[in-house]
C-alpha angles and dihedrals in degrees: 000000000000096000095160091054093046098047105031109028095073088064089067085076092071099068091035092055092043092054096043090051095056112120094017096120140035093240094088139260096285091055091047091050093049094047090044091055092048091045090048094053096042100041111006098055097048093045090048091051090053092047094050092046096046102035110009102050097049090046091048092056093043094050092043091052091056093040090241102121106134133161094241090054092051091048093045093051091044090054097038098055097059090039091056091046096048110029098087100035108034133061117265093255091054092047092051091046092050092047093051090046091051090049091053093048091048092050092047092047090052091049091051096047117124113271129207095033109136116238120254115281096025 
């Protein structure tokens, strides 16, 4: 079971949301960074937990079964899910921020995956 990916990867959304939110208000960069961190913890982390549980974990087991788990696939899926959710309803800046956040969570989840586990059928 990829416990590190499940429990720690959603926290990659915090710095990603904080960085993508810089320059979004007239209050200054420090205010944007602070509100980005708060927004990341209050919204980004819970949504990332739901995304990993609903989409990431089933795909992890499916890709592992077919020995197809690759970093580019994890990053692509991580970026594609928030893009598909946001592209029609949210402003462009929000869609780009969500896509970058999903990419960061996907990359971090791939980096934290269990290593040394033999592939299925071996």
